[in-house]
KEVEXBA-451388 format. One record per residue (C-alpha): residue number from 0; chain; z, x, y; residue in one letter. Coordinates in steps of 0.05 Angstrom, whole numbers, plus 32768, in hexadecimal, padded with zeros to 4 digits. Layout:
<pts>
@k NUM c A w Z u X v Y r A
...
</pts>
This chain:
<pts>
@k 0 c A w 7FFE u 82A6 v 7A26 r X
@k 1 c A w 7FF0 u 82A7 v 7A6F r X
@k 2 c A w 7FC1 u 826C v 7A7E r X
@k 3 c A w 7FAF u 8278 v 7AC6 r X
@k 4 c A w 7F87 u 82B2 v 7AE5 r X
@k 5 c A w 7FC6 u 82D2 v 7B03 r X
@k 6 c A w 800D u 82BB v 7AF6 r X
@k 7 c A w 8047 u 82D4 v 7B21 r X
@k 8 c A w 8088 u 82E5 v 7AFF r X
@k 9 c A w 80C2 u 82D2 v 7B2C r X
@k 10 c A w 810A u 82EC v 7B2A r X
@k 11 c A w 8123 u 82A6 v 7B1F r X
@k 12 c A w 8109 u 825D v 7B26 r X
@k 13 c A w 8128 u 8258 v 7B6A r X
@k 14 c A w 8104 u 8296 v 7B84 r X
@k 15 c A w 80C3 u 8276 v 7B9E r X
@k 16 c A w 80C4 u 8255 v 7BE2 r X
@k 17 c A w 809A u 821D v 7BFE r X
@k 18 c A w 8066 u 8252 v 7C14 r X
@k 19 c A w 805F u 8266 v 7BCC r X
@k 20 c A w 8047 u 8226 v 7BAE r X
@k 21 c A w 7FFE u 823D v 7BA8 r X
@k 22 c A w 8015 u 8273 v 7B77 r X
@k 23 c A w 8038 u 823F v 7B4C r X
@k 24 c A w 8000 u 820F v 7B3B r X
@k 25 c A w 7FC9 u 8208 v 7B05 r X
@k 26 c A w 7F9C u 8228 v 7B18 r X
@k 27 c A w 7FC6 u 825D v 7B3C r X
@k 28 c A w 7FA7 u 8266 v 7B81 r X
@k 29 c A w 7FBD u 82AE v 7B89 r X
@k 30 c A w 7F87 u 82C2 v 7BBC r X
@k 31 c A w 7F99 u 8289 v 7BEA r X
@k 32 c A w 7FE4 u 8295 v 7BE1 r X
@k 33 c A w 7FDC u 82DF v 7BF2 r X
@k 34 c A w 7FB1 u 82CE v 7C2D r X
@k 35 c A w 7FE8 u 82A3 v 7C4C r X
@k 36 c A w 801F u 82D6 v 7C46 r X
@k 37 c A w 802D u 8305 v 7C7E r X
@k 38 c A w 802A u 8352 v 7C75 r X
@k 39 c A w 8077 u 8354 v 7C7A r X
@k 40 c A w 8081 u 831F v 7C44 r X
@k 41 c A w 804F u 833F v 7C16 r X
@k 42 c A w 8071 u 8383 v 7C1D r X
@k 43 c A w 80BA u 8370 v 7C25 r X
@k 44 c A w 80C5 u 8325 v 7C1F r X
@k 45 c A w 80B3 u 8323 v 7BD5 r X
@k 46 c A w 80E3 u 835A v 7BC1 r X
@k 47 c A w 811A u 833C v 7B94 r X
@k 48 c A w 80F0 u 82FD v 7B8A r X
@k 49 c A w 80B2 u 8316 v 7B66 r X
@k 50 c A w 80B5 u 8340 v 7B29 r X
@k 51 c A w 806B u 834A v 7B17 r X
@k 52 c A w 802C u 8324 v 7B05 r X
@k 53 c A w 800A u 8317 v 7AC4 r X
@k 54 c A w 7FBF u 830B v 7AB9 r X
@k 55 c A w 7F9B u 82D5 v 7A93 r X
@k 56 c A w 7FA7 u 82D8 v 7A47 r X
@k 57 c A w 7FE3 u 8307 v 7A49 r X
@k 58 c A w 8011 u 82FB v 7A0F r X
@k 59 c A w 805A u 82EF v 7A23 r X
@k 60 c A w 809A u 82DC v 79FF r X
@k 61 c A w 80BC u 829C v 7A17 r X
@k 62 c A w 8107 u 82AA v 7A1E r X
@k 63 c A w 811E u 8269 v 7A3A r X
@k 64 c A w 8103 u 8229 v 7A5A r X
@k 65 c A w 8127 u 8201 v 7A91 r X
@k 66 c A w 8110 u 81CC v 7AC3 r X
@k 67 c A w 80C5 u 81D8 v 7ABC r X
@k 68 c A w 80CF u 8224 v 7ABF r X
@k 69 c A w 80CA u 825A v 7A87 r X
@k 70 c A w 80EB u 829D v 7A85 r X
@k 71 c A w 80BB u 82CC v 7A61 r X
@k 72 c A w 80BA u 8314 v 7A4B r X
@k 73 c A w 8078 u 8339 v 7A56 r X
@k 74 c A w 8077 u 8372 v 7A22 r X
@k 75 c A w 8039 u 8392 v 7A43 r X
@k 76 c A w 805F u 83A0 v 7A82 r X
@k 77 c A w 80A4 u 83A4 v 7A63 r X
@k 78 c A w 80C1 u 8372 v 7A94 r X
@k 79 c A w 80D5 u 8328 v 7A98 r X
@k 80 c A w 80D5 u 82F1 v 7ACA r X
@k 81 c A w 80CE u 82A5 v 7AD6 r X
@k 82 c A w 808E u 827C v 7AE0 r X
@k 83 c A w 807D u 8232 v 7ADE r X
@k 84 c A w 8075 u 821D v 7A95 r X
@k 85 c A w 8031 u 81FD v 7AA7 r X
@k 86 c A w 8014 u 8243 v 7AAF r X
@k 87 c A w 8020 u 8251 v 7A67 r X
@k 88 c A w 7FFE u 823A v 7A26 r X
@k 89 c A w 800F u 8247 v 79DE r X
@k 90 c A w 7FDC u 8270 v 79B8 r X
@k 91 c A w 7FAB u 8249 v 798D r X
@k 92 c A w 7F92 u 825E v 7948 r X
@k 93 c A w 7F5A u 8291 v 7951 r X
@k 94 c A w 7F75 u 82AC v 7992 r X
@k 95 c A w 7F6B u 82F3 v 7979 r X
@k 96 c A w 7F20 u 82E9 v 7968 r X
@k 97 c A w 7EE7 u 8305 v 7991 r X
@k 98 c A w 7ED7 u 8348 v 79B0 r X
@k 99 c A w 7F06 u 835B v 79E8 r X
@k 100 c A w 7EE6 u 836C v 7A2B r X
@k 101 c A w 7F03 u 837C v 7A71 r X
@k 102 c A w 7EF0 u 8358 v 7AB1 r X
@k 103 c A w 7ECD u 838E v 7AD8 r X
@k 104 c A w 7EBE u 8364 v 7B17 r X
@k 105 c A w 7EF3 u 8361 v 7B4C r X
@k 106 c A w 7EF6 u 8317 v 7B3D r X
@k 107 c A w 7ED2 u 82E3 v 7B16 r X
@k 108 c A w 7ED9 u 829C v 7AFC r X
@k 109 c A w 7ED7 u 827D v 7AB7 r X
@k 110 c A w 7EAA u 8240 v 7AB6 r X
@k 111 c A w 7EA7 u 8207 v 7A85 r X
@k 112 c A w 7E5E u 8216 v 7A74 r X
@k 113 c A w 7E2A u 824A v 7A8C r X
@k 114 c A w 7E24 u 823E v 7AD7 r X
@k 115 c A w 7E54 u 8201 v 7AD0 r X
@k 116 c A w 7E94 u 81E9 v 7AF1 r X
@k 117 c A w 7ECC u 821C v 7AFB r X
@k 118 c A w 7F01 u 8216 v 7AC5 r X
@k 119 c A w 7F2D u 8252 v 7AD9 r X
@k 120 c A w 7F20 u 826F v 7B20 r X
@k 121 c A w 7F36 u 82B3 v 7B39 r X
@k 122 c A w 7F34 u 82DB v 7AF8 r X
@k 123 c A w 7F40 u 8322 v 7B10 r X
@k 124 c A w 7F2E u 836B v 7AFF r X
@k 125 c A w 7F52 u 8383 v 7AC2 r X
@k 126 c A w 7F58 u 8340 v 7A9E r X
@k 127 c A w 7F47 u 8346 v 7A53 r X
@k 128 c A w 7F19 u 8310 v 7A3A r X
@k 129 c A w 7EFF u 8308 v 79F2 r X
@k 130 c A w 7EB4 u 82FA v 79EC r X
@k 131 c A w 7EAB u 82C9 v 79B2 r X
@k 132 c A w 7E60 u 82BE v 79B1 r X
@k 133 c A w 7E1D u 82D5 v 79C6 r X
@k 134 c A w 7E05 u 82DA v 7A0F r X
@k 135 c A w 7DDD u 82A2 v 7A2C r X
@k 136 c A w 7DB2 u 82AE v 7A69 r X
@k 137 c A w 7DE1 u 82E2 v 7A86 r X
@k 138 c A w 7E21 u 82BC v 7A72 r X
@k 139 c A w 7E51 u 82CC v 7A39 r X
@k 140 c A w 7E83 u 829D v 7A16 r X
@k 141 c A w 7ECB u 82B4 v 7A19 r X
@k 142 c A w 7F0B u 8298 v 79F6 r X
@k 143 c A w 7F3E u 8278 v 7A22 r X
@k 144 c A w 7F89 u 8277 v 7A12 r X
@k 145 c A w 7FA0 u 823C v 79EA r X
@k 146 c A w 7F78 u 8202 v 79CA r X
@k 147 c A w 7F3F u 8201 v 79FC r X
@k 148 c A w 7EF4 u 8207 v 79F3 r X
@k 149 c A w 7ED7 u 824D v 7A07 r X
@k 150 c A w 7EC5 u 8257 v 7A4E r X
@k 151 c A w 7E8B u 827F v 7A6B r X
@k 152 c A w 7E89 u 82B9 v 7A9A r X
@k 153 c A w 7E4E u 82E2 v 7AB6 r X
@k 154 c A w 7E3E u 831A v 7A87 r X
@k 155 c A w 7E39 u 834A v 7AC1 r X
@k 156 c A w 7E84 u 833F v 7ACF r X
@k 157 c A w 7E9B u 8359 v 7A8C r X
@k 158 c A w 7E9E u 839F v 7A6F r X
@k 159 c A w 7EB0 u 83B4 v 7A28 r X
@k 160 c A w 7EF5 u 83D0 v 7A25 r X
@k 161 c A w 7EEE u 841D v 7A2B r X
@k 162 c A w 7F05 u 8452 v 79FA r X
@k 163 c A w 7F0B u 8497 v 7A1C r X
@k 164 c A w 7F03 u 84D8 v 79F8 r X
@k 165 c A w 7F42 u 8500 v 79F2 r X
@k 166 c A w 7F26 u 8541 v 7A0F r X
@k 167 c A w 7F24 u 8566 v 7A51 r X
@k 168 c A w 7EE1 u 8546 v 7A5D r X
@k 169 c A w 7EFF u 8503 v 7A4F r X
@k 170 c A w 7F39 u 850F v 7A80 r X
@k 171 c A w 7F0A u 8521 v 7ABA r X
@k 172 c A w 7EDB u 84E4 v 7AAB r X
@k 173 c A w 7F15 u 84B5 v 7AA7 r X
@k 174 c A w 7F31 u 84D1 v 7AE7 r X
@k 175 c A w 7EEF u 84C7 v 7B0C r X
@k 176 c A w 7EE9 u 8481 v 7AF1 r X
@k 177 c A w 7F32 u 8472 v 7B09 r X
@k 178 c A w 7F1D u 8488 v 7B4F r X
@k 179 c A w 7EDF u 845B v 7B4E r X
@k 180 c A w 7F0A u 8420 v 7B36 r X
@k 181 c A w 7F40 u 842D v 7B6B r X
@k 182 c A w 7F09 u 8431 v 7BA0 r X
@k 183 c A w 7EF1 u 83EB v 7B89 r X
@k 184 c A w 7F35 u 83D2 v 7B9E r X
@k 185 c A w 7F3A u 83F1 v 7BE3 r X
@k 186 c A w 7F50 u 83BF v 7C19 r X
@k 187 c A w 7F70 u 8391 v 7BE5 r X
@k 188 c A w 7FB1 u 8377 v 7C05 r X
@k 189 c A w 7FF2 u 8397 v 7BF3 r X
@k 190 c A w 801E u 8365 v 7BCC r X
@k 191 c A w 8062 u 8376 v 7BAF r X
@k 192 c A w 805D u 8368 v 7B63 r X
@k 193 c A w 8013 u 835F v 7B65 r X
@k 194 c A w 7FE2 u 8376 v 7B31 r X
@k 195 c A w 7FA2 u 8351 v 7B44 r X
@k 196 c A w 7F67 u 835B v 7B71 r X
@k 197 c A w 7F87 u 8327 v 7BA0 r X
@k 198 c A w 7FC5 u 8351 v 7BAE r X
@k 199 c A w 7FE1 u 838E v 7B8D r X
@k 200 c A w 801C u 83BF v 7B95 r X
@k 201 c A w 801E u 8409 v 7B8B r X
@k 202 c A w 802C u 840F v 7B40 r X
@k 203 c A w 8003 u 83D1 v 7B36 r X
@k 204 c A w 7FC5 u 83F5 v 7B50 r X
@k 205 c A w 7FD1 u 842D v 7B1D r X
@k 206 c A w 7FDF u 83FB v 7AE6 r X
@k 207 c A w 7F9F u 83D2 v 7AF0 r X
@k 208 c A w 7F72 u 840F v 7AFC r X
@k 209 c A w 7F85 u 842F v 7ABB r X
@k 210 c A w 7F88 u 83EF v 7A96 r X
@k 211 c A w 7F3F u 83EB v 7AA6 r X
@k 212 c A w 7F34 u 842F v 7A85 r X
@k 213 c A w 7F58 u 8417 v 7A46 r X
@k 214 c A w 7F96 u 8440 v 7A57 r X
@k 215 c A w 7FD9 u 841B v 7A58 r X
@k 216 c A w 800C u 8437 v 7A88 r X
@k 217 c A w 8050 u 841F v 7A9D r X
@k 218 c A w 8050 u 83E8 v 7AD2 r X
@k 219 c A w 8088 u 8402 v 7AFE r X
@k 220 c A w 8096 u 8443 v 7B25 r X
@k 221 c A w 80D3 u 845A v 7AFE r X
@k 222 c A w 80AE u 845E v 7ABC r X
@k 223 c A w 806B u 846F v 7ADA r X
@k 224 c A w 8083 u 84B0 v 7AF9 r X
@k 225 c A w 8097 u 84CB v 7AB3 r X
@k 226 c A w 8055 u 84BC v 7A8E r X
@k 227 c A w 8022 u 84EF v 7A7A r X
@k 228 c A w 802B u 8539 v 7A8D r X
@k 229 c A w 8042 u 855B v 7ACB r X
@k 230 c A w 800C u 8581 v 7AF0 r X
@k 231 c A w 8010 u 85B0 v 7B2C r X
@k 232 c A w 7FF7 u 8598 v 7B6E r X
@k 233 c A w 7FC2 u 85CD v 7B6F r X
@k 234 c A w 7FA6 u 85B7 v 7B2D r X
@k 235 c A w 7F9F u 856C v 7B3D r X
@k 236 c A w 7F5E u 8549 v 7B26 r X
@k 237 c A w 7F42 u 8507 v 7B3D r X
@k 238 c A w 7F67 u 84D0 v 7B1B r X
@k 239 c A w 7FAA u 84F5 v 7B16 r X
@k 240 c A w 7FE6 u 84D4 v 7B34 r X
@k 241 c A w 800A u 84ED v 7B72 r X
@k 242 c A w 8050 u 84D1 v 7B81 r X
@k 243 c A w 805D u 84D3 v 7BCA r X
@k 244 c A w 8094 u 84BB v 7BFA r X
@k 245 c A w 8078 u 847D v 7C1C r X
@k 246 c A w 8098 u 8443 v 7C3E r X
@k 247 c A w 80DC u 8458 v 7C26 r X
@k 248 c A w 80C9 u 8460 v 7BDD r X
@k 249 c A w 80C8 u 84A8 v 7BC4 r X
@k 250 c A w 80A3 u 8494 v 7B84 r X
@k 251 c A w 8066 u 8471 v 7BA2 r X
@k 252 c A w 802C u 8480 v 7B72 r X
@k 253 c A w 7FE9 u 8493 v 7B8D r X
@k 254 c A w 7FA7 u 84A1 v 7B6B r X
@k 255 c A w 7F8A u 84E5 v 7B7B r X
@k 256 c A w 7F42 u 84DA v 7B95 r X
@k 257 c A w 7F29 u 8520 v 7BAC r X
@k 258 c A w 7F37 u 8558 v 7BDA r X
@k 259 c A w 7F1C u 8551 v 7C1F r X
@k 260 c A w 7EF9 u 8585 v 7C49 r X
@k 261 c A w 7F3D u 85A1 v 7C5D r X
@k 262 c A w 7F4F u 85A8 v 7C13 r X
@k 263 c A w 7F84 u 8571 v 7C1C r X
@k 264 c A w 7F85 u 853D v 7BE5 r X
@k 265 c A w 7F6C u 84F6 v 7BF2 r X
@k 266 c A w 7F95 u 84C1 v 7BCD r X
@k 267 c A w 7F8B u 8478 v 7BC2 r X
@k 268 c A w 7FCA u 844B v 7BC0 r X
@k 269 c A w 7FE1 u 8405 v 7BD2 r X
@k 270 c A w 800A u 840E v 7C12 r X
@k 271 c A w 8040 u 83DD v 7C29 r X
@k 272 c A w 803C u 83FF v 7C6C r X
@k 273 c A w 7FF2 u 83F5 v 7C76 r X
@k 274 c A w 7FF3 u 83B3 v 7C4F r X
@k 275 c A w 7FBA u 83C3 v 7C21 r X
@k 276 c A w 7F9A u 83F5 v 7BF3 r X
@k 277 c A w 7F85 u 8432 v 7C19 r X
@k 278 c A w 7F67 u 8477 v 7C12 r X
@k 279 c A w 7F8A u 84AD v 7C3A r X
@k 280 c A w 7F8B u 84F8 v 7C41 r X
@k 281 c A w 7FD0 u 8515 v 7C39 r X
@k 282 c A w 7FE3 u 853F v 7C76 r X
@k 283 c A w 8007 u 8582 v 7C70 r X
@k 284 c A w 804A u 8562 v 7C81 r X
@k 285 c A w 8043 u 852F v 7C4B r X
@k 286 c A w 8035 u 8563 v 7C14 r X
@k 287 c A w 8080 u 8572 v 7C15 r X
@k 288 c A w 808D u 852A v 7C06 r X
@k 289 c A w 8069 u 852A v 7BC1 r X
@k 290 c A w 809E u 851D v 7B8C r X
@k 291 c A w 8072 u 8523 v 7B4D r X
@k 292 c A w 802A u 852E v 7B36 r X
@k 293 c A w 8017 u 8511 v 7AF2 r X
@k 294 c A w 7FDA u 8510 v 7AC5 r X
@k 295 c A w 7FD5 u 84D2 v 7A9A r X
@k 296 c A w 7FC2 u 84D8 v 7A51 r X
@k 297 c A w 7F7E u 84C2 v 7A3D r X
@k 298 c A w 7F7B u 8490 v 7A04 r X
@k 299 c A w 7F60 u 84A7 v 79C1 r X
</pts>
C-alpha cells in the first residue's frame, strides 16, 4: 500500500533528476516539488518520465524490487511504474476495518493525536481514509497503512463516501457536484501525471473529481473518451465531459460547467498551455474542435 500522501510512479528508476528528490522522500514533499518546477517542466519535461501518482493507502501489486526501488502495478488506474520502496508498506491485519471516508478538504494532515504532531503531511482531496473510532473534540481516528497506530484528522476535512441515485435526478445532481468540486481545484498547477491538489493533469482532474463522487473512471484519455454514453453538444449538462483539441492533444477532457450569456459552454480543465486548472468559455471557432461529448454513468 502507498505509505505517503502522494507517491509518483516513474517510468523507470533512472527517470527522476536532482530536481525531483523532494518527490522521492518520506514524507513526499509534493507541494514543494511542484512549486520548484517551471511551467515548461510540469507540462512537457515530465512526459516520458512520470506515469501517474497514487494517493495514501492505495493498494498496489509489487512486480519487482531493485536497488531500493519497486515496480508496482496500480489496479485502480490500470497502469504501472516505479517508486522508492520506502514509500510502500505491507498491509497489516485489520487493514480493511473501519468506515471508509473521503478527504473533502483540498488538503489536510494526519496527526499522531488530536491537535498533535503531523504524522503524514499533505493528504489530498480524494484520498480514502477509514475511520476506526469515535470523534473526539472535532477529530476522528483513521487507520494508517501498515502496522501503525491510528492517526487523527479534523472531522470537518472528511466526508462519507457518496452513493448516487441511478436516475435522471441523480445524474443532474452528480453533475452539479462535479462542477463544484472542479471549481474547488481552480488555479491548481498543471502537472503531467498529477492527480493531487498540488498538481494535476487533464484526465487527472476528471479522475479525482468523479472519485470524490464515488464514481470510478479511467485514469487516461484513451479509455476515458469511451466511457459512459455519447451525448449531443446541444444536450450537454453540467458535469458532462467535453473532449477538445488543446495544446496539441485532440482528446483533452474538460468538465462542462454551464452555458454563458452567449449560450457558449464554459468548461473546466487542467491546461498545459495556461499551466493550471482554468474555467474558459469555448469560442465559436473552438466548437469545431470538439472531438467527443460524454455523460458518465452514475453509480448505483
